[in-house]
TITI-615918 format. One line per 3 residues: number of its first residue (from 1); their letters; for each residue x, y, z of N, C-alpha, C. Coordinates in steps of 0.001 Angstrom, whole numbers. Layout:
<atoms>
NUM) a) X/Y/Z/X/Y/Z/X/Y/Z; ...
</atoms>
This chain:
<atoms>
1) mnm) 16468/244055/38272/16057/244376/36907/15484/243128/36228; 14490/243340/35407/13862/242232/34711/14519/242029/33365; 15159/240877/33185/15863/240610/31936/14924/240664/30746
4) msk) 13684/240236/30932/12739/240177/29831/12406/241557/29283; 12613/242594/30077/12284/243945/29628/13446/244607/28894; 14578/243963/28856/15758/244537/28231/15852/244128/26761
7) kil) 16320/245047/25957/16431/244797/24529/17881/244471/24191; 18058/243316/23562/19397/242811/23271/19595/242738/21760; 20746/243218/21316/21097/243247/19898/22250/242279/19663
10) ffg) 22153/241489/18609/23185/240516/18269/23904/240959/17007; 25258/240951/17053/26091/241237/15881/26818/239956/15480; 26764/239578/14216/27516/238411/13766/27329/238171/12290
13) sgp) 28282/237470/11672/28194/237233/10231/28528/235808/9812; 29557/235225/10373/30067/233952/9887/29317/232744/10423; 29793/231535/10068/29143/230297/10514/29169/230101/12027
16) vaa) 30227/230572/12694/30258/230490/14160/29171/231373/14757; 28982/232554/14178/27925/233455/14635/26553/232816/14452; 26350/232169/13310/25057/231541/13034/24754/230429/14028
19) asl) 25730/229547/14257/25527/228450/15209/25308/228992/16620; 26046/230046/16969/25917/230644/18300/24560/231315/18470; 24095/232012/17436/22793/232676/17504/21676/231657/17686
22) ekl) 21773/230556/16969/20737/229527/17072/20640/228980/18496; 21779/228776/19137/21785/228305/20516/21308/229404/21473; 21765/230621/21230/21427/231754/22090/19918/231976/22157
25) lkh) 19229/231797/21045/17793/232048/20978/16977/231086/21838; 17593/229986/22245/16882/229029/23090/16726/229522/24525; 17551/230504/24910/17462/230987/26298/17477/232503/26434
28) tei) 17698/233235/25338/17789/234690/25411/16998/235320/24266; 16184/236306/24590/15396/236990/23563/16256/238046/22873; 16376/237935/21567/17148/238880/20764/16170/239791/20016
31) tlv) 16322/241097/20180/15406/242062/19568/15795/242395/18142; 17098/242435/17863/17575/242817/16539/18875/242086/16236; 19045/241685/14979/20290/241075/14490/20901/242006/13448
34) itk) 22197/242309/13618/22940/243065/12609/24005/242149/12023; 24058/242067/10707/25009/241189/10039/25542/241885/8792; 26517/241252/8144/27040/241782/6885/26144/241358/5727
37) rra) 26198/242128/4663/25487/241769/3444/26187/240591/2759; 25456/239929/1910/26003/238797/1174/27155/239236/288; 28269/238507/381/29415/238781/-486/29056/238419/-1923
40) pkf) 29615/239138/-2905/29254/238899/-4313/29404/237450/-4761; 30438/236759/-4257/30691/235385/-4703/29887/234344/-3908; 29206/234794/-2858/28484/233853/-1991/27159/233463/-2640
43) kgi) 26906/232159/-2735/25648/231675/-3294/24667/231369/-2167; 23452/231796/-2330/22446/231559/-1314/22393/232662/-291; 21727/232396/818/21566/233376/1891/22619/233107/2963
46) ppv) 23381/234125/3388/24380/233927/4451/23739/233349/5708; 24492/232567/6499/23892/231791/7594/23187/232618/8669; 23763/233756/9074/23118/234566/10115/21831/235183/9581
49) eli) 21890/235690/8377/20692/236262/7751/19596/235206/7640; 19980/233993/7264/19008/232912/7104/18313/232597/8427; 19078/232477/9504/18479/232172/10807/17554/233308/11255
52) ake) 18009/234558/11068/17189/235701/11461/15849/235693/10730; 15883/235363/9454/14639/235338/8677/13760/234157/9079; 14381/232998/9318/13608/231824/9737/12922/232058/11082
55) krl) 13603/232775/11974/13061/233033/13316/12258/234329/13373; 12117/234985/12223/11352/236231/12113/11886/237317/13054; 13213/237431/13079/13851/238453/13900/14043/239730/13078
58) nla) 14029/240861/13756/14367/242116/13085/15810/242028/12606; 16074/242526/11389/17372/242329/10753/17849/243625/10112; 19136/243926/10290/19747/245093/9651/21143/244705/9184
61) fad) 21732/245539/8312/23015/245205/7705/24013/246352/7881; 25258/245977/8196/26360/246938/8261/27636/246200/7926; 28390/246709/6941/29576/246018/6440/30894/246602/6921
64) nkt) 30862/247759/7584/32087/248386/8086/31771/249216/9315; 32813/249701/9990/32615/250375/11269/31823/251677/11150; 32034/252418/10053/31318/253678/9871/29834/253432/9636
67) ele) 29550/252465/8787/28153/252123/8512/27465/251606/9775; 28188/250811/10555/27618/250270/11788/27325/251383/12785; 28276/252295/12960/28079/253393/13905/26876/254246/13500
70) elv) 26778/254574/12237/25650/255382/11765/24329/254649/11956; 24340/253350/11720/23124/252552/11893/22668/252536/13342; 23591/252206/14248/23226/252072/15663/22847/253424/16271
73) lgm) 23658/254447/16021/23377/255757/16621/22149/256410/16007; 21771/255992/14818/20606/256582/14171/19299/255857/14461; 19350/254808/15245/18131/254048/15533/17197/254826/16451
76) ten) 15922/254714/16175/14922/255367/17039/14672/254545/18300; 14980/253251/18241/14789/252373/19388/16124/252185/20105; 16100/252222/21406/17314/252051/22203/17485/250587/22595
79) ydl) 18738/250144/22600/19055/248775/22989/19947/248795/24219; 19732/247810/25095/20417/247798/26388/21769/247089/26347; 21829/245992/25609/23028/245144/25607/23303/244645/24199
82) giv) 24570/244620/23823/24982/244024/22556/25764/242743/22800; 25576/241775/21920/26351/240528/21956/26976/240364/20577; 28298/240239/20521/28983/240116/19230/29762/238811/19164
85) ldy) 29597/238100/18051/30310/236849/17810/30589/236735/16314; 31852/236560/15954/32202/236240/14571/31589/237246/13594; 31819/238532/13858/31218/239580/13029/32182/240098/11961
88) gvi) 33438/240334/12330/34422/240793/11359/34334/242256/11023; 33717/243046/11897/33632/244497/11727/34100/245160/13021; 34965/246163/12908/35399/246918/14083/34210/247690/14651
91) ite) 34059/247651/15956/32971/248372/16614/33563/249575/17339; 33132/250759/16964/33727/251985/17495/33300/252241/18934; 34066/253107/19588/33772/253453/20980/32396/254111/21106
94) kti) 32028/254938/20136/30710/255585/20182/29595/254545/20120; 29792/253516/19288/28791/252451/19190/28691/251698/20505; 29838/251371/21090/29854/250646/22370/29141/251453/23457
97) esf) 29440/252733/23507/28896/253590/24571/27393/253821/24447; 26825/253494/23298/25380/253688/23122/24559/252609/23827; 25215/251560/24319/24539/250478/25035/24765/250648/26538
100) pfg) 23715/250816/27329/23887/250989/28779/24682/249873/29443; 24521/248649/28962/25251/247508/29522/26464/247131/28673; 26771/247942/27681/27914/247677/26822/27666/246560/25823
103) iin) 28747/246058/25244/28694/244948/24287/29626/243854/24787; 29128/242635/24815/29945/241519/25275/30288/240608/24095; 31401/239910/24241/31920/239053/23185/32453/237762/23782
106) shf) 32120/236637/23147/32764/235368/23475/33945/235198/22544; 35144/235259/23097/36355/235105/22296/36897/233711/22540; 37190/232990/21461/37516/231579/21571/39001/231340/21823
109) sll) 39487/231900/22918/40823/231612/23439/40845/232032/24896; 41958/231767/25567/42138/232186/26957/42921/233493/26945; 42196/234590/26818/42843/235904/26727/43748/236164/27931
112) pew) 44920/236815/27676/45341/237533/26465/46014/236664/25398; 45816/235362/25462/46368/234454/24464/45507/234511/23203; 46150/234649/22054/45514/234646/20747/44391/235663/20609
115) rga) 44730/236910/20893/43845/237992/20473/43802/238005/18949; 42742/238566/18390/42706/238714/16941/41702/237823/16244; 41890/237684/14930/40843/237191/14037/40610/235689/14066
118) dpi) 41615/234876/14368/41450/233431/14191/42108/232635/15308; 41625/232786/16539/42287/232137/17674/42232/230610/17636; 41171/230036/17086/41060/228572/17067/42157/227965/16205
121) tfs) 42327/228517/15013/43358/228012/14111/44736/228089/14750; 45019/229204/15411/46364/229376/15964/46584/228539/17219; 45546/228216/17938/45719/227308/19071/46120/225923/18585
124) lls) 45616/225522/17408/46002/224235/16826/47374/224301/16171; 47645/225369/15458/48949/225511/14804/50095/225521/15810; 49851/226104/16969/50909/226233/17970/51164/224933/18729
127) gqd) 50262/223966/18576/50453/222674/19234/50103/222660/20711; 49388/223660/21187/49054/223697/22620/48022/222634/22958; 47961/222280/24234/47077/221191/24649/45815/221672/25341
130) rtg) 45612/222986/25360/44369/223491/25946/44044/224853/25346; 42753/225156/25382/42263/226474/24975/40994/226730/25774; 40141/227630/25309/38924/227893/26054/38165/229062/25469
133) vsl) 37247/229595/26265/36439/230752/25878/36589/231826/26941; 36775/233057/26480/36834/234210/27374/35626/235093/27092; 34766/235256/28071/33607/236148/27932/34048/237537/28368
136) mqi) 33977/238488/27438/34645/239772/27601/33687/240927/27330; 33872/242025/28067/33209/243289/27737/34127/244019/26764; 33663/244265/25555/34573/244837/24567/34821/246318/24833
139) dsg) 36034/246739/24455/36389/248150/24500/36961/248520/23132; 37605/249648/23041/38082/250106/21738/39362/249401/21284; 39965/248582/22139/41176/247860/21777/40872/246547/21081
142) ldt) 41919/245834/20690/41776/244531/20038/41758/243428/21089; 40551/243038/21484/40366/241964/22470/41079/242270/23782; 41010/243524/24214/41690/243957/25441/40732/244211/26601
145) gel) 39449/243971/26397/38450/244323/27401/38510/243484/28663; 37779/243948/29680/37702/243212/30943/36902/241930/30757; 37202/240941/31590/36604/239617/31483/35533/239393/32535
148) fet) 34496/238667/32135/33495/238196/33089/33854/236800/33581; 34309/235958/32652/34621/234570/33017/35415/233925/31879; 36321/233031/32236/36991/232192/31241/36829/230727/31652
151) tti) 36724/229872/30658/36621/228436/30915/37555/227704/29962; 38244/226709/30492/39276/225991/29751/38800/224602/29336; 39204/224173/28136/39003/222786/27710/40306/222266/27123
154) sin) 40440/220954/27102/41626/220320/26513/41487/220246/24994; 42627/220336/24317/42675/220075/22878/43193/218657/22695; 42380/217784/22121/42792/216408/21901/43717/216302/20687
157) tnd) 44506/215262/20643/45476/215115/19559/44807/214921/18204; 43531/214504/18201/42821/214320/16930/41841/215454/16653; 41843/216494/17472/40945/217626/17230/41352/218365/15958
160) tnt) 40354/218717/15172/40560/219572/14007/39892/220914/14272; 40074/221839/13364/39410/223129/13499/37901/222945/13616; 37369/222023/12842/35924/221778/12848/35451/221251/14191
163) slt) 36116/220221/14707/35667/219610/15970/35883/220555/17149; 37007/221272/17149/37289/222184/18256/36319/223365/18240; 35992/223855/17068/35030/224956/16963/33684/224554/17546
166) ekl) 33231/223356/17247/31949/222880/17777/31965/222847/19301; 33056/222379/19876/33167/222333/21339/33141/223738/21939; 33842/224667/21285/33933/226028/21817/32614/226790/21668
169) idl) 31857/226497/20621/30526/227109/20483/29640/226681/21638; 29674/225398/21972/28884/224904/23113/29339/225554/24420; 30651/225653/24599/31188/226258/25813/30810/227730/25902
172) sds) 30905/228430/24783/30528/229837/24732/29069/230031/25119; 28212/229176/24590/26785/229322/24884/26487/229125/26364; 27187/228189/26996/26973/227969/28433/27395/229194/29245
175) llk) 28474/229860/28822/28914/231079/29512/27928/232216/29304; 27415/232348/28091/26424/233402/27824/25138/233153/28606; 24681/231918/28606/23448/231580/29328/23565/231909/30810
178) kni) 24730/231664/31374/24958/231929/32790/25131/233411/33081; 25873/234117/32233/26311/235472/32577/25392/236597/32101; 24610/236384/31047/23721/237459/30590/22745/237880/31681
181) pll) 22049/236952/32351/21146/237373/33430/21887/238091/34570; 23093/237619/34896/23869/238271/35952/24221/239699/35556; 24580/239880/34299/24933/241208/33807/23730/242148/33857
184) idg) 22601/241687/33376/21389/242507/33363/20937/242851/34778; 21123/241918/35714/20712/242137/37109/21761/242873/37933; 22874/243250/37302/23916/243993/38014/24745/243146/38944
187) lat) 24742/241838/38750/25449/240916/39647/26749/240384/39041; 27001/240692/37771/28215/240198/37120/29428/240997/37581; 30532/240313/37777/31780/240994/38152/32772/240881/37001
190) kys) 33602/241898/36855/34603/241927/35784/36003/242027/36386; 36967/241548/35635/38355/241648/36085/39243/241842/34851; 40382/242472/35075/41295/242771/33973/42001/241507/33496
193) qdk) 42392/241491/32245/43205/240397/31735/44555/240388/32446; 45095/239196/32629/46331/239010/33392/47515/239653/32662; 48052/240699/33232/49167/241415/32613/50480/240642/32695
196) nki) 50502/239597/33513/51718/238788/33638/51809/237699/32569; 50733/237489/31827/50738/236482/30770/51218/237097/29458; 51857/236285/28655/52352/236736/27351/51164/236958/26417
199) vtf) 51128/238109/25772/50080/238419/24799/50488/237856/23444; 49603/237069/22829/49860/236558/21485/48713/236981/20573; 49014/237052/19289/48032/237539/18323/47852/236536/17193
202) skk) 46615/236319/16822/46309/235523/15635/46005/236467/14484; 46154/235973/13287/45865/236790/12103/44778/236097/11282; 44272/236810/10316/43285/236232/9413/44005/235304/8438
205) ikk) 43543/234070/8341/44159/233081/7475/43773/233339/6020; 44739/233142/5124/44501/233302/3694/44528/231932/3015; 43978/231869/1822/43903/230602/1091/45293/229998/886
208) edg) 46279/230853/585/47622/230346/313/48302/229749/1546; 47785/230033/2732/48341/229434/3945/48137/227923/3966; 47191/227430/3152/46898/225998/3141/47908/225158/2381
211) fld) 48862/225784/1682/49857/225008/936/50777/224264/1890; 50929/222978/1687/51792/222142/2529/53214/222152/1968; 54099/222827/2662/55499/222948/2270/56275/221830/2950
214) vsk) 56676/220817/2176/57284/219627/2778/58701/219865/3287; 59216/221071/3116/60503/221367/3749/60324/221641/5249; 59093/221830/5682/58808/221998/7109/58832/220639/7806
217) pas) 58969/220623/9138/58877/219355/9868/57492/218721/9720; 57461/217409/9729/56189/216693/9586/55210/217032/10713; 55722/217259/11921/54840/217602/13038/54099/218911/12781
220) vla) 54770/219870/12155/54149/221152/11819/53082/220952/10750; 53397/220144/9736/52433/219896/8668/51186/219189/9189; 51362/218243/10097/50213/217533/10667/49310/218500/11430
223) rei) 49917/219454/12140/49112/220455/12849/48388/221366/11864; 49061/221730/10775/48414/222582/9765/47187/221895/9184; 47291/220611/8917/46168/219869/8335/44970/219893/9279
226) raf) 45211/219727/10564/44128/219779/11554/43584/221200/11701; 44501/222178/11677/44095/223571/11895/43315/224143/10715; 43648/223697/9504/43016/224251/8301/41857/223406/7788
229) kgw) 41416/222455/8600/40257/221632/8238/39043/222544/8020; 38358/222353/6944/37210/223202/6632/37609/224339/5712; 38524/225173/6166/39066/226263/5322/40368/226757/5923
232) prs) 41386/227036/5088/41418/226932/3625/41685/225529/3099; 41787/224551/4000/42167/223169/3713/43645/223118/3334; 44214/221943/3416/45654/221768/3186/45868/221041/1865
235) ymk) 46645/221668/1000/46808/221112/-337/48284/220999/-717; 48565/220094/-1650/49928/219860/-2117/49866/219139/-3459; 51021/218887/-4027/51100/218129/-5259/51757/216790/-4957
238) lgd) 51087/215701/-5333/51640/214349/-5224/51820/213813/-6635; 53062/213594/-7037/53302/213214/-8418/52845/214339/-9331; 51915/214034/-10228/51386/215089/-11103/49960/215480/-10721
241) lnv) 49559/215116/-9493/48197/215387/-9037/48171/216452/-7948; 47232/217378/-8066/46963/218315/-6988/45931/217685/-6061; 46252/217621/-4768/45367/216962/-3808/45167/217822/-2575
244) ive) 44046/217593/-1895/43783/218158/-575/43983/217040/438; 44799/217279/1438/45059/216279/2476/44084/216512/3623; 43277/215513/3910/42228/215623/4928/42667/215102/6290
247) eat) 43513/214091/6293/43947/213502/7570/45345/212930/7414; 46214/213250/8365/47590/212753/8319/48198/212798/9707; 49240/212000/9890/50002/212022/11135/51479/212145/10787
250) ntd) 52253/212577/11758/53699/212663/11548/54386/211441/12142; 55459/211023/11517/56248/209892/12000/57715/210300/12053; 58517/209470/12713/59956/209743/12825/60745/209170/11649
253) esl) 60061/208497/10741/60772/207867/9621/61505/208930/8793; 62753/208631/8459/63571/209579/7708/63549/209230/6218; 63038/210173/5417/63031/210053/3964/63535/211362/3375
256) pig) 64112/211347/2201/64484/212603/1549/63247/213499/1387; 63437/214797/1500/62312/215733/1385/61596/215537/49; 60286/215317/126/59461/215142/-1064/59389/213724/-1587
259) kik) 60219/212819/-1041/60206/211427/-1488/58926/210747/-1032; 58268/210015/-1937/57003/209349/-1629/57218/207847/-1575; 56651/207217/-554/56645/205756/-478/55278/205288/-5
262) idd) 55019/204018/-151/53775/203421/328/54134/202435/1421; 53522/202581/2589/53882/201707/3708/53026/200446/3725; 53226/199608/4736/52539/198315/4803/51030/198445/4994
265) tkc) 50572/199604/5489/49134/199811/5704/48466/200477/4504; 49203/200575/3388/48706/201219/2173/48432/202706/2373; 49242/203336/3223/49188/204785/3387/50341/205414/2611
268) ivi) 50123/206608/2136/51154/207365/1432/52018/208064/2464; 53319/207891/2372/54257/208528/3291/55181/209419/2471; 55366/210649/2915/56200/211589/2174/57245/212199/3105
271) gtg) 58484/212258/2630/59567/212823/3422/59435/214330/3563; 59785/214842/4741/59670/216277/5029/60992/216787/5609; 60986/218033/6027/62191/218625/6605/62656/217929/7860
274) kgs) 61749/217277/8566/62104/216466/9743/61027/215412/9907; 61402/214146/9787/60424/213071/9856/59637/212959/8568; 58553/212204/8628/57720/211977/7449/56257/212214/7775
277) lki) 55497/212534/6749/54057/212749/6889/53337/211536/6321; 52519/210907/7165/51751/209733/6756/50327/210177/6438; 49967/210101/5173/48661/210588/4721/47639/209462/4780
280) kkl) 46561/209690/5514/45532/208668/5688/44304/208914/4816; 43926/210192/4663/42779/210535/3813/43148/211746/2966; 42710/211719/1713/43021/212820/812/41966/212909/-274
283) mpf) 42072/213942/-1086/41061/214190/-2096/41710/214846/-3312; 41758/214170/-4444/42205/214862/-5660/41266/216031/-5958; 41792/217121/-6463/40951/218277/-6760/39748/217844/-7617
286) gkn) 38567/218236/-7189/37353/217935/-7937/36755/216573/-7651; 37381/215787/-6758/36888/214448/-6435/36431/214398/-4977; 35995/213209/-4545/35570/213022/-3165/36749/212624/-2273
289) vms) 36562/212799/-968/37573/212359/-6/37654/210835/-35; 38882/210306/15/39074/208860/8/40266/208488/883; 40319/207234/1262/41471/206739/2012/42679/206676/1093
292) skd) 43871/206627/1697/45085/206459/891/45007/205185/50; 44459/204123/643/44350/202848/-73/43502/203006/-1326; 42336/203643/-1197/41463/203835/-2353/42107/204775/-3374
295) fln) 42805/205781/-2877/43507/206694/-3773/44536/205930/-4606; 45280/205059/-3951/46322/204304/-4652/45734/203349/-5687; 44533/202827/-5413/43884/201931/-6381/43629/202635/-7711
298) gyk) 43396/203949/-7642/43076/204670/-8868/44192/205522/-9430; 45145/205907/-8554/46122/206914/-8996/47586/206529/-8758; 47865/205313/-8328/49239/204947/-7971/50215/205182/-9125
301) nrl) 49756/204930/-10345/50664/205069/-11491/51022/206523/-11792; 50410/207470/-11082/50707/208885/-11305/51632/209440/-10219; 52114/208541/-9347/53036/208946/-8288/54424/208364/-8562
304) nte) 55425/209079/-8123/56784/208539/-8107/56994/207920/-6733; 56824/206629/-6604/56843/206011/-5284/57867/204905/-5203; 58136/204550/-3913/58849/203292/-3659/58003/202541/-2650
307) s) 57705/201268/-2909/56810/200507/-2063/57581/199802/-958
</atoms>
């Protein structure tokens, strides 16, 4: 079969979808892009819509599963293969079955680990040392489809949600570049997810999840800061200031919960439920990110500290 003669439809909405689409277009011809409409509070053009317009791609909108099904089944043009990334809309069985080659998805975990909405965040929150991408043929279940290929990468101790996402987008694109031609040519093989592995689920993160509760162990808080980098970000109150913590590490130093001190390196250290959290970079609400040292130069008198 000639891949060039096949019509491929891309589904996606978020920033991961936009970055993935931009890479995908370098090696795969996309006939149509389906994305969500702009949210009322969103300023400007959503990223997937923007790329589609810049590349002069055919564009359509569907915000829920019913609207999507009606859109796809009502099209006068037939599409052979669907690719979905970071879309946030359930795709019904009828929609899936309308594609002769089905719909494939790059899921950013090693399935059946971290099925669901936010696998990258939960791989960091859980403290694991590896993750990867699973290229999957979607079915009517939640990330339960058969796999074409999985690839593993290490999670470094300084990886944040932002840095890990960038690595996984690159990894996903390499899997798509390799497997789309195989799928179209009938050479791709599929296999079931390992039933002997423990199934875990991620959930959609909310803004309030970013609150740093210092009654938790410092190691947990340090992982939250890395996992919530970008959104929802990690925030707390230091003295009488509301701040976003951008970078921190955990230490074994024992301080009363909530007690603030300044160490020899001019970093802010705060006692937690187990150990202490050493804050290296932070941002008062409405200000720029700064080092602990620079923060202390301007705000030390607003903290209850011991030096």
